[in-house]
C-alpha positions as CSV (number, residue, x, y, z in Angstrom):
1,M,118.0,67.7,104.1
2,P,116.6,64.3,101.6
3,E,115.6,65.4,98.6
4,N,111.5,64.7,99.4
5,D,112.1,67.5,102.9
6,L,113.5,70.3,99.5
7,N,110.9,69.5,97.7
8,A,107.9,69.8,100.1
9,E,110.1,73.1,101.6
10,A,110.1,74.6,97.9
11,D,106.3,73.6,98.1
12,R,105.3,76.1,100.9
13,M,108.0,78.8,100.2
14,L,105.4,78.6,96.7
15,E,102.5,79.0,97.7
16,A,103.2,81.6,100.4
17,A,104.9,83.1,97.6
18,L,101.4,83.0,95.6
19,G,99.9,84.0,98.4
20,G,96.5,81.9,97.7
21,R,96.5,82.8,94.5
22,S,97.0,80.4,91.3
23,L,99.6,80.4,89.4
24,H,97.8,82.0,86.7
25,Q,95.9,84.9,88.4
26,V,99.8,85.8,89.7
27,L,101.3,85.6,85.7
28,I,98.4,88.2,84.5
29,E,98.8,90.4,87.2
30,N,102.5,90.3,86.8
31,S,101.4,91.1,83.1
32,Q,99.4,93.8,83.5
33,A,101.4,95.6,86.7
34,E,104.4,95.1,83.1
35,T,101.6,96.8,81.0
36,A,101.5,99.4,83.4
37,D,104.7,100.2,83.6
38,V,105.4,100.5,80.1
39,A,102.5,103.0,79.7
40,G,104.5,104.8,83.0
41,R,107.3,105.1,80.8
42,A,105.5,106.0,77.4
43,A,103.9,108.6,79.3
44,A,107.9,109.7,81.2
45,I,109.5,109.8,77.9
46,A,106.3,111.8,76.3
47,K,107.2,114.3,79.4
48,N,111.0,114.8,79.0
49,R,110.5,115.5,75.2
50,E,107.9,118.2,75.6
51,R,110.5,119.8,78.3
52,A,113.7,118.8,76.0
53,L,112.0,120.8,72.9
54,R,110.7,124.2,75.8
55,L,115.0,123.8,76.7
56,L,116.1,124.2,73.4
57,A,113.2,127.3,72.0
58,E,114.7,128.6,75.6
59,I,117.8,128.2,74.6
60,E,117.4,129.3,70.5
61,K,115.9,132.2,72.2
62,T,118.7,133.4,74.0
63,L,120.8,133.0,70.2
64,D,119.1,135.0,68.5
């Protein structure tokens, strides 16, 4: 396959992946999604910490 055909095919695949959005829009959306994921992980860490502290308190009660 000639190089021009490969480039054209790559361009078509990129356009399809972008779904009509600009590269800038895609980067912003990905950044926002990543930020949301960070917030979700932080919330999960806090919830796990609370659970661990409650469990530790229950264990300490049984030892007394």
